[in-house]
C-alpha positions in Angstrom: 28.0 19.9 -9.2 24.7 20.1 -9.5 21.4 17.5 -9.8 17.9 18.4 -10.2 15.3 16.5 -8.9 11.4 17.1 -9.0 9.9 17.1 -5.2 7.1 14.3 -4.8 5.5 15.2 -1.2 3.3 12.5 0.2 4.1 10.0 -2.7 4.0 6.3 -2.1 4.9 5.2 1.1 4.4 5.5 4.8 8.2 6.8 5.6 8.7 10.5 6.3 11.6 12.3 5.7 13.8 14.5 8.5 16.3 16.9 8.1 19.6 16.1 9.6 22.8 18.3 9.7 26.3 17.6 8.1 28.2 16.8 11.5 25.3 14.2 12.3 25.6 12.4 8.6 29.6 12.5 9.0 30.9 9.0 9.6 30.1 5.2 9.1 26.6 3.8 8.2 26.3 0.2 7.7 23.2 -1.8 6.4 22.3 -5.3 7.7 24.1 -6.9 5.3 27.7 -5.1 5.5 27.4 -2.6 2.9 28.7 0.9 4.2 29.1 4.2 3.2 31.4 6.7 4.9 30.7 10.3 4.4 33.2 12.7 5.2 32.9 16.5 6.0 34.3 17.5 2.8 31.6 16.0 0.5 33.9 12.6 -0.3 32.5 9.1 0.2 33.5 5.5 0.3 31.5 2.6 -0.2 32.0 -1.1 0.2 29.8 -3.5 -0.9 26.8 -1.5 -2.2 25.2 -4.7 -3.6 22.0 -2.7 -2.4 22.4 -0.1 -5.2 23.2 -2.5 -7.8 19.6 -4.2 -6.8 17.6 -0.8 -7.2 18.7 -0.8 -10.9 21.4 2.0 -10.6 23.9 0.2 -12.6 26.4 1.0 -9.3 29.5 -2.0 -8.3 30.9 -3.2 -5.7 32.9 -0.3 -4.2 34.6 3.1 -4.3 35.1 6.7 -3.8 33.0 9.2 -4.9 30.9 12.5 -3.4 27.6 13.2 -1.7 25.8 16.3 -1.4 22.4 17.7 0.1 19.4 18.5 -2.3 17.6 21.9 -1.5 14.8 23.3 -2.5 15.0 26.3 -4.9 12.1 27.9 -3.8 9.9 27.9 -7.1 6.5 26.6 -7.2 7.0 23.2 -8.4 9.2 22.0 -5.4 12.4 21.3 -7.6 15.1 20.3 -5.5 18.9 21.0 -6.8 22.2 19.4 -5.0 25.0 21.4 -3.5 28.3 21.4 -1.8 26.9 24.5 0.2 24.1 23.2 1.8 24.8 22.1 5.1 21.7 20.1 6.2 19.0 17.7 4.3 16.5 15.4 4.1 17.6 13.8 0.8 21.2 13.3 -0.3 22.8 12.7 -3.4 25.3 10.2 -4.2 27.6 9.9 -7.2 30.0 7.3 -7.8 32.5 6.8 -10.8 31.8 3.8 -12.7 34.3 1.7 -14.9 34.2 3.4 -18.5 32.7 7.2 -18.7 29.5 6.4 -17.0 28.7 7.5 -12.9 26.6 6.0 -10.9 24.0 8.3 -9.0 21.8 6.9 -6.1 19.7 9.3 -3.6 19.3 8.6 0.0 16.2 9.7 2.4 16.9 10.6 5.8 14.4 8.8 8.0 13.6 7.7 11.6 14.3 11.1 12.9 17.7 10.8 11.5 19.1 7.6 12.6 18.8 5.7 9.2 19.0 6.3 5.3 16.8 4.3 2.4 17.4 4.3 -0.9 14.8 6.8 -2.2 13.4 7.2 -5.9 11.3 9.8 -7.1 8.1 8.2 -6.5 8.9 7.0 -2.7 11.0 8.3 0.2 12.3 4.9 0.3 12.3 2.3 -2.6 13.4 -0.6 -0.5 13.3 -2.1 3.2 17.1 -1.8 3.2 18.3 0.7 5.8 21.6 2.2 6.4 22.3 2.8 10.0 25.0 5.1 11.6 28.0 3.0 13.7 
């Protein structure tokens, strides 16, 4: 699985991203409203109550099992990022969940607060909402 994202360094808000190692990401993360994401070492994830993803316009629904991977820089001059299951650390995480029918739900998360929090990211902002997931 491979996604491409153009890096927008310093765009749009005051949060800064921090790299996190896979071992520090694996486990349960929750937000203040009870939404949760459990990351596994085999790049599987389970989400519950992801109303936060729906509110960001992603079209994601309720809960599910999906895949996650870190983005990495390709080294080209335009700052292109791609996802890979081989990447063992990163500051931006791609989540893909199957949707009913044939579609997929894709959400990106930024690692912030020196690796203690995750927030929903978009192309123009490190965090596109005030919602934060913290490791439990």
